[in-house]
N, C-alpha and C positions, 0 to 999 in steps of 0.2 A: 713681783719685782725681785723680792729677796731671793726666791728660789733660782731665778734666772741669773742673778749676780753670783750666787754660790756656784752654779754650774759653770759660768764663765771663768770664775776664779780657779775652779778645780781643773778645767781644761787648760788654762794658761799655766798652771802649776806643772802639769805634765810636760808641756813644751819647754818651760823654764828648766826643769830637771833633765831635759834632753839636750838643749842648746848650750848650756854652760859646760857640761863635760865635753861636748864637741869643741867648744872654743878652747877649752883646756888642752885637749889632745892636739888640736891644730897648732896652738901656740907653742906647746912643748916640743912637738916634732919639728916645727920650723926653727925653733931656737936651737935645738941640738944638732940639726942638720945644716945650720947656718944658711938658711934660705933667705931670700930677699922678701921684704914685706910687700906683698902684691895686693891687687884689687880683690882677690879672693879672701885674703886675711882681713881686709877692710870690711868686706861684706859680712863675714862671720862676726866681726866686732859690732857692726851696726845692727845685725839681727839680734845679737845678745843683749845689747843696750835697749833696743826698741821693745822686745818682747818682755824684758824684765821691768821696764817702766810701765808698760801696759798692765802687767800683772800687779804692780804696786798701786797704780791708780785705781784699778778695780778693788783692791784690798782696802784703800782709803775710803771708797764709797761704801764698802761693806761695813767699815768701822762705824759709819754714821747710821747704818740701817739694821745692824745685827742685833737680835735679842740677847746674844751672848755677851754683848758689851754693855757694861753698866759701871760707870765710874763711881757710883755711890756704894757699890758692894765689892770693893777691891779686896776685902778681907777673905773672900771665898776664892778658892783656887781657879775655877773655870773663868770667872770674871777677871781676875788678875791676869790670867794667861791670855785671854783674847783681847783685853782692854790695853794692856801695857807690854807684856813680854814679847808676844808674837809680832806686833807692829814695830817695836824698837829693833829687834833682831833683824827683821826684814828690811828696815830702813837702813841699817848698817850694811847689809848685804848689797842693796842697791847702790849704796854709796861706793862700795868697792868696785862694783861693776862699772860705775861711772868713772871712778879713778882710772881704771884699766883703760877705758876708752879715751879719756881726755889726756892722760899722761903719755900714752903712746903716740898720740897725734903730734906732740911737741918734739919728739925725738927724730933724729935723721938716720941713725944707725939701726939697721934692721934687727940685729941680735939683741940690742937693748929694748926695742919695741916688743919683740916676742917674749923676752924675759920678763918685762914689766907686765905684759898682758897675762902671762901665765901666772905670776905671783898674785896679782890682784884678783884674778878670776878664781884661783885656788882659795883665797881667803873668803871670797864671796860664796863659793860653793859650800865650803864648811859651815858658813853662817846660815846659808839656805837650808842645809840639812839640820842644823840645830833648830832653826825656826820651824821646820816641818815636825820635828820631834816634839817641840813644845805644844804645837797645835794638835798633835795626835794623843797627848797624854790624857788619861781619863779624868 
């Protein structure tokens, strides 16, 4: 079961690292071109939040099943990294993806929606990259 979860988590990681930049580019282009917020933009936002939340849920399940997670040995770097640092940074990234989706739904002006979407997704993407770097350290 653990190997399957790791494979799913790795597969979703690749999709997340593709969908977030797509959401960034679409929102930035639409913001700068002063485009209306259309169903296409809504679809990209829903895909972004859905895939990111699925990735996070698989990560939470891994947190309970991984041999790399041991809260009794937080003084060692690998256990600290997988038990605390990586999950917290990823939680923050998911929070910003969620903020992006929720806050843009409450706005009526398209330019504001695109701008908010771009800014929050950019913060989320930077946090995702930091979280990836944390998990890849030796």
